[in-house]
N, C-alpha and C positions, 0 to 999 in steps of 0.2 A: 631559772632560765625560761620557764614557760614554753611558749611555742617557738621561741627563737633559740635554736641550738648553739649559737655562737658563744654563749656565755660559758660553756664547758671549757673553753680555751683560757678562761680567766681564773680557773681554780689553781691556787698555789699560795705560797707565802706572801703575806701582805695583801692578799686579794680575797677571793672567795674560798670558802671551805667546801662547798658543794654547789652543783648546778643540776637542776632536774628539768629535763626536756620532755615535752609531750610529742605526740605524733604530728605529722605535717599539718600546719594550720590549726592545731588543737593544744589547749593547755594540758599540762600533766594532771592526772587525777589526784585528788586529795590524799589517797593512800600512798602514792609514790612520794609525794612531798613530805608526808608525815614520816615515812621510812627514812628519808634523808635527815629530817630534823632529829629523829631518834639517834641516828648514826653520828651526828656532829654536836649533839647537845653538850653543854658545859655549864658549870655553876654561874659563869659570867653571863650566859644567855646567848641567844642567836638572833641576828637581825636578818630578816628576809627582805631582799630588794626586789621589788616586783614592778614590771612595766604596766602601764595604764591600759590594759586590755581587759575586757569584761570577764572572759574565762579565767585569765590569770588571777585577777582580783578575787573572783569567787573561790576558785579552788585553793589558792594559797591562803585565803582568809579562813576557809573551812579547816584546812590542815593546821593552821595556827591555833584555832579554837580547840581542836582535838588535842593538840600538843599541850596546851595549857591545862586541860583536864587531867593530863598525865603528869603534871608537875614540871613540865619543860618550860623554861623561861624563854619566851620568844616575843619578838615585836616585828612589825612589818612597816616598810616605807614604800609608798607608791611613787614612781618616777613618771611625771607627766609632761616633760618638755617635748616639744616637737615644732621645729621651725617651719615644717612643711604645712602646718595648719595655722593660718594667720588668725583665725577666730576661735575663741573659747566656746562659742555657741554651737559648734558642730556636734552632732549627736554622738559620735564615737569618742570625741575628745582627743586631747593630745596624748600620744602614745608612749613617749619616753624611750626612744630607740638609742640615740647617740649619748644622751646625758647619763644613761644607766651605767655606762662604763666608767664615767667620772665618779659616780656615786660608789661604785665597787672599790675604786682606788682610795677614795677618801675614807670610807668606812673601814676598809682593810688596814689602812695606815693607823687609824684611831684605835682599832683593835690590837694591832701590834704594839702600840704605845701603852696599852693597858687601860684604855678608857672604858668606862662602864657602858652598858647597853643604853642607858638613859642619856648619856652624853652624846 
């Protein structure tokens, strides 16, 4: 969820297994993300869907690396669509606000179908 708390509303069957929100305008700390990864880990693995914000990318990436050292199978996808930014040359880049929800549904449906993390 990162600094966008709305994603907590998408936790459920065929969608997200967890959402970790940070404080207002701040990414959640790696420790909180790691706690969520530990709580939902499974042999099939966990896919983290992360919006293209610097703090989210850093903290979710750190948590993923820590989880891997604990033997948790985890991967991360960065969603960077944003029709509000016409140029890819902007310093902050495309943020991935709306498209993230579509990625939640697609990944959730594939997980329900039994697809592997790699698929």
